[in-house]
C-alpha positions in Angstrom: -5.8 39.5 29.6 -8.1 37.5 31.7 -7.3 33.8 32.7 -9.6 31.0 31.9 -12.0 30.3 34.8 -13.3 26.8 35.4 -16.1 26.0 37.7 -15.2 24.0 40.8 -17.4 21.0 39.7 -15.5 20.6 36.4 -12.3 20.5 38.4 -13.7 17.8 40.7 -14.9 15.7 37.7 -11.5 16.0 36.0 -9.7 15.0 39.2 -12.0 11.9 39.7 -11.5 10.9 36.0 -7.7 11.1 36.4 -7.8 9.0 39.6 -10.0 6.3 37.9 -7.7 6.2 34.9 -4.6 5.9 37.1 -6.3 3.0 39.0 -7.1 1.2 35.7 -3.4 1.6 34.6 -2.2 0.2 37.9 -4.5 -2.8 37.8 -3.4 -3.5 34.2 0.3 -3.5 35.2 -0.1 -5.7 38.2 -2.0 -8.2 36.1 -5.5 -8.0 37.6 -8.0 -9.8 35.4 -11.5 -10.2 36.7 -12.3 -12.8 34.0 -9.5 -15.2 34.8 -11.3 -17.3 37.3 -10.4 -20.9 37.9 -10.8 -23.3 35.0 -13.9 -25.5 35.6 -13.6 -29.2 35.9 -15.8 -29.6 32.8 -13.5 -27.4 30.8 -10.4 -29.4 31.9 -12.1 -32.7 31.1 -13.2 -31.5 27.7 -9.8 -30.2 26.9 -8.0 -33.4 28.0 -10.5 -35.8 26.4 -10.6 -33.9 23.1 -6.8 -34.0 22.9 -6.8 -37.7 23.8 -9.6 -38.7 21.3 -8.7 -36.4 18.4 -4.9 -36.3 18.5 -4.3 -39.9 19.7 -7.4 -41.7 18.5 -8.3 -42.7 22.0 -4.8 -44.2 22.5 -4.8 -46.3 19.4 -2.3 -44.0 17.7 1.1 -43.8 19.4 0.2 -45.9 22.4 -0.8 -42.8 24.4 -2.5 -43.3 27.7 -4.7 -40.8 29.6 -1.8 -40.4 32.1 0.3 -38.9 29.3 -2.3 -36.2 28.4 -1.2 -33.0 30.0 -4.0 -30.7 31.0 -3.8 -26.9 31.5 -2.5 -25.5 34.8 -5.4 -25.4 37.2 -6.3 -24.6 40.8 -7.2 -28.3 41.4 -3.6 -29.4 41.2 -4.1 -32.0 38.4 -1.4 -32.2 35.8 -2.7 -35.0 33.6 -6.0 -36.4 32.4 -5.8 -39.7 34.4 -5.2 -37.8 37.7 -8.2 -35.6 36.9 -10.4 -38.7 36.1 -9.3 -40.4 39.3 -9.6 -37.4 41.6 -12.7 -35.7 40.4 -14.6 -37.7 37.8 -14.9 -41.0 39.6 -12.7 -43.1 37.3 -10.8 -45.9 39.1 -8.2 -46.7 36.4 -7.1 -46.1 32.8 -10.0 -48.0 31.3 -12.6 -46.0 33.3 -10.9 -42.8 32.3 -11.1 -43.8 28.7 -14.9 -44.4 29.2 -15.3 -40.9 30.8 -13.8 -39.5 27.6 -16.1 -41.6 25.4 -13.5 -44.0 24.2 -14.2 -47.8 24.3 
């Protein structure tokens, strides 16, 4: 009986494929995600404002203020809509933040 002979270039290709697959598995387990960049300011504003206008009818329902609207965790350090309005969107106070969101 004769053993199976593989050309050297096939062995090299298989070795490279195994290394690449191991690298992908390692990146998966350490939580690497190339698409999870920071959330944009526009996205944060849209999320907070839509929550404020749709769920609380621009503050008319439940007496909610923009300061009570929690926004997603972000790299800017803002935890609520009012802080985002004041820090990045040029709103000086609650009324100006409501205007940024399209509420009168």
